[in-house]
PyMOL CGO cylinders between C-alpha atoms (Angstrom):
from pymol import cmd
from pymol.cgo import CYLINDER

trace = [
    CYLINDER, 0.00, 0.00, 0.00, 1.07, 3.58, -0.47, 0.3, 1, 1, 1, 1, 1, 1,
    CYLINDER, 1.07, 3.58, -0.47, 0.71, 6.41, 2.03, 0.3, 1, 1, 1, 1, 1, 1,
    CYLINDER, 0.71, 6.41, 2.03, 0.75, 10.03, 0.93, 0.3, 1, 1, 1, 1, 1, 1,
    CYLINDER, 0.75, 10.03, 0.93, 2.42, 12.76, 2.98, 0.3, 1, 1, 1, 1, 1, 1,
    CYLINDER, 2.42, 12.76, 2.98, 4.80, 10.74, 5.17, 0.3, 1, 1, 1, 1, 1, 1,
    CYLINDER, 4.80, 10.74, 5.17, 8.05, 12.50, 4.12, 0.3, 1, 1, 1, 1, 1, 1,
    CYLINDER, 8.05, 12.50, 4.12, 9.76, 9.09, 4.04, 0.3, 1, 1, 1, 1, 1, 1,
    CYLINDER, 9.76, 9.09, 4.04, 11.03, 8.42, 0.52, 0.3, 1, 1, 1, 1, 1, 1,
    CYLINDER, 11.03, 8.42, 0.52, 11.76, 4.69, 0.70, 0.3, 1, 1, 1, 1, 1, 1,
    CYLINDER, 11.76, 4.69, 0.70, 9.09, 3.73, 3.23, 0.3, 1, 1, 1, 1, 1, 1,
    CYLINDER, 9.09, 3.73, 3.23, 6.98, 0.62, 2.78, 0.3, 1, 1, 1, 1, 1, 1,
    CYLINDER, 6.98, 0.62, 2.78, 3.75, 0.01, 4.67, 0.3, 1, 1, 1, 1, 1, 1,
    CYLINDER, 3.75, 0.01, 4.67, 1.51, -2.97, 5.40, 0.3, 1, 1, 1, 1, 1, 1,
    CYLINDER, 1.51, -2.97, 5.40, -2.16, -2.70, 6.33, 0.3, 1, 1, 1, 1, 1, 1,
    CYLINDER, -2.16, -2.70, 6.33, -3.08, -3.64, 9.91, 0.3, 1, 1, 1, 1, 1, 1,
    CYLINDER, -3.08, -3.64, 9.91, -6.61, -2.33, 10.54, 0.3, 1, 1, 1, 1, 1, 1,
    CYLINDER, -6.61, -2.33, 10.54, -9.31, 0.14, 9.54, 0.3, 1, 1, 1, 1, 1, 1,
    CYLINDER, -9.31, 0.14, 9.54, -10.54, 1.71, 12.79, 0.3, 1, 1, 1, 1, 1, 1,
    CYLINDER, -10.54, 1.71, 12.79, -13.63, 3.85, 13.45, 0.3, 1, 1, 1, 1, 1, 1,
    CYLINDER, -13.63, 3.85, 13.45, -14.53, 5.56, 16.73, 0.3, 1, 1, 1, 1, 1, 1,
    CYLINDER, -14.53, 5.56, 16.73, -18.30, 5.08, 16.94, 0.3, 1, 1, 1, 1, 1, 1,
    CYLINDER, -18.30, 5.08, 16.94, -18.71, 7.92, 19.46, 0.3, 1, 1, 1, 1, 1, 1,
    CYLINDER, -18.71, 7.92, 19.46, -17.02, 10.60, 17.33, 0.3, 1, 1, 1, 1, 1, 1,
    CYLINDER, -17.02, 10.60, 17.33, -17.14, 9.14, 13.82, 0.3, 1, 1, 1, 1, 1, 1,
    CYLINDER, -17.14, 9.14, 13.82, -13.37, 9.58, 13.43, 0.3, 1, 1, 1, 1, 1, 1,
    CYLINDER, -13.37, 9.58, 13.43, -11.63, 6.90, 11.39, 0.3, 1, 1, 1, 1, 1, 1,
    CYLINDER, -11.63, 6.90, 11.39, -8.06, 6.01, 10.60, 0.3, 1, 1, 1, 1, 1, 1,
    CYLINDER, -8.06, 6.01, 10.60, -5.92, 3.31, 9.04, 0.3, 1, 1, 1, 1, 1, 1,
    CYLINDER, -5.92, 3.31, 9.04, -3.35, 1.46, 11.16, 0.3, 1, 1, 1, 1, 1, 1,
    CYLINDER, -3.35, 1.46, 11.16, -0.22, 0.40, 9.26, 0.3, 1, 1, 1, 1, 1, 1,
    CYLINDER, -0.22, 0.40, 9.26, 3.15, -1.11, 10.12, 0.3, 1, 1, 1, 1, 1, 1,
    CYLINDER, 3.15, -1.11, 10.12, 6.45, -0.41, 8.38, 0.3, 1, 1, 1, 1, 1, 1,
    CYLINDER, 6.45, -0.41, 8.38, 8.55, 2.62, 7.52, 0.3, 1, 1, 1, 1, 1, 1,
    CYLINDER, 8.55, 2.62, 7.52, 12.11, 2.72, 6.24, 0.3, 1, 1, 1, 1, 1, 1,
    CYLINDER, 12.11, 2.72, 6.24, 13.75, -0.58, 5.29, 0.3, 1, 1, 1, 1, 1, 1,
    CYLINDER, 13.75, -0.58, 5.29, 14.04, -2.74, 8.40, 0.3, 1, 1, 1, 1, 1, 1,
    CYLINDER, 14.04, -2.74, 8.40, 11.58, -0.67, 10.48, 0.3, 1, 1, 1, 1, 1, 1,
    CYLINDER, 11.58, -0.67, 10.48, 8.39, -2.11, 11.96, 0.3, 1, 1, 1, 1, 1, 1,
    CYLINDER, 8.39, -2.11, 11.96, 6.82, 1.10, 13.30, 0.3, 1, 1, 1, 1, 1, 1,
    CYLINDER, 6.82, 1.10, 13.30, 3.06, 1.24, 13.85, 0.3, 1, 1, 1, 1, 1, 1,
    CYLINDER, 3.06, 1.24, 13.85, 1.50, 4.43, 12.44, 0.3, 1, 1, 1, 1, 1, 1,
    CYLINDER, 1.50, 4.43, 12.44, -2.00, 5.76, 11.86, 0.3, 1, 1, 1, 1, 1, 1,
    CYLINDER, -2.00, 5.76, 11.86, -3.14, 7.71, 8.80, 0.3, 1, 1, 1, 1, 1, 1,
    CYLINDER, -3.14, 7.71, 8.80, -6.38, 9.26, 7.57, 0.3, 1, 1, 1, 1, 1, 1,
    CYLINDER, -6.38, 9.26, 7.57, -8.18, 7.14, 4.93, 0.3, 1, 1, 1, 1, 1, 1,
    CYLINDER, -8.18, 7.14, 4.93, -7.67, 9.88, 2.31, 0.3, 1, 1, 1, 1, 1, 1,
    CYLINDER, -7.67, 9.88, 2.31, -3.87, 9.38, 2.63, 0.3, 1, 1, 1, 1, 1, 1,
    CYLINDER, -3.87, 9.38, 2.63, -3.95, 5.63, 1.91, 0.3, 1, 1, 1, 1, 1, 1,
    CYLINDER, -3.95, 5.63, 1.91, -3.80, 4.20, -1.64, 0.3, 1, 1, 1, 1, 1, 1,
    CYLINDER, -3.80, 4.20, -1.64, -3.50, 0.69, -3.10, 0.3, 1, 1, 1, 1, 1, 1,
    CYLINDER, -3.50, 0.69, -3.10, -0.06, -0.23, -4.43, 0.3, 1, 1, 1, 1, 1, 1,
    CYLINDER, -0.06, -0.23, -4.43, 0.68, 0.81, -8.02, 0.3, 1, 1, 1, 1, 1, 1,
    CYLINDER, 0.68, 0.81, -8.02, 1.56, -1.86, -10.55, 0.3, 1, 1, 1, 1, 1, 1,
    CYLINDER, 1.56, -1.86, -10.55, 4.34, 0.33, -11.96, 0.3, 1, 1, 1, 1, 1, 1,
    CYLINDER, 4.34, 0.33, -11.96, 6.11, 3.35, -10.49, 0.3, 1, 1, 1, 1, 1, 1,
    CYLINDER, 6.11, 3.35, -10.49, 4.83, 5.65, -13.24, 0.3, 1, 1, 1, 1, 1, 1,
    CYLINDER, 4.83, 5.65, -13.24, 1.29, 4.29, -13.24, 0.3, 1, 1, 1, 1, 1, 1,
    CYLINDER, 1.29, 4.29, -13.24, -1.45, 6.73, -12.42, 0.3, 1, 1, 1, 1, 1, 1,
    CYLINDER, -1.45, 6.73, -12.42, -2.57, 6.67, -8.80, 0.3, 1, 1, 1, 1, 1, 1,
    CYLINDER, -2.57, 6.67, -8.80, -6.13, 5.48, -8.33, 0.3, 1, 1, 1, 1, 1, 1,
    CYLINDER, -6.13, 5.48, -8.33, -8.61, 6.60, -5.68, 0.3, 1, 1, 1, 1, 1, 1,
    CYLINDER, -8.61, 6.60, -5.68, -7.73, 6.68, -1.98, 0.3, 1, 1, 1, 1, 1, 1,
    CYLINDER, -7.73, 6.68, -1.98, -9.30, 4.37, 0.59, 0.3, 1, 1, 1, 1, 1, 1,
    CYLINDER, -9.30, 4.37, 0.59, -11.64, 7.24, 1.56, 0.3, 1, 1, 1, 1, 1, 1,
    CYLINDER, -11.64, 7.24, 1.56, -12.93, 7.45, -2.03, 0.3, 1, 1, 1, 1, 1, 1,
    CYLINDER, -12.93, 7.45, -2.03, -13.12, 3.68, -2.65, 0.3, 1, 1, 1, 1, 1, 1,
    CYLINDER, -13.12, 3.68, -2.65, -13.40, 1.87, 0.71, 0.3, 1, 1, 1, 1, 1, 1,
    CYLINDER, -13.40, 1.87, 0.71, -13.30, -1.67, -0.74, 0.3, 1, 1, 1, 1, 1, 1,
    CYLINDER, -13.30, -1.67, -0.74, -9.85, -1.37, -2.32, 0.3, 1, 1, 1, 1, 1, 1,
    CYLINDER, -9.85, -1.37, -2.32, -7.42, -4.27, -1.88, 0.3, 1, 1, 1, 1, 1, 1,
    CYLINDER, -7.42, -4.27, -1.88, -4.50, -2.99, 0.18, 0.3, 1, 1, 1, 1, 1, 1,
    CYLINDER, -4.50, -2.99, 0.18, -2.27, -6.04, -0.34, 0.3, 1, 1, 1, 1, 1, 1,
]
cmd.load_cgo(trace, "trace")
């Protein structure tokens, strides 16, 4: 998966969970990863999370916020 706005150039991320606070309606995506060798747990807004691109120059599709059933593998 790809995460926009992390300021980490060579970071890789793996999906952990999609979380929603039922009291406030807030939602976020839990991921693990970071720079090569890191296993940091981070949280991002759904509009920052995208499925992986098939090729580096391929056009980016919709974010998880725009298409909530995207495969994040």
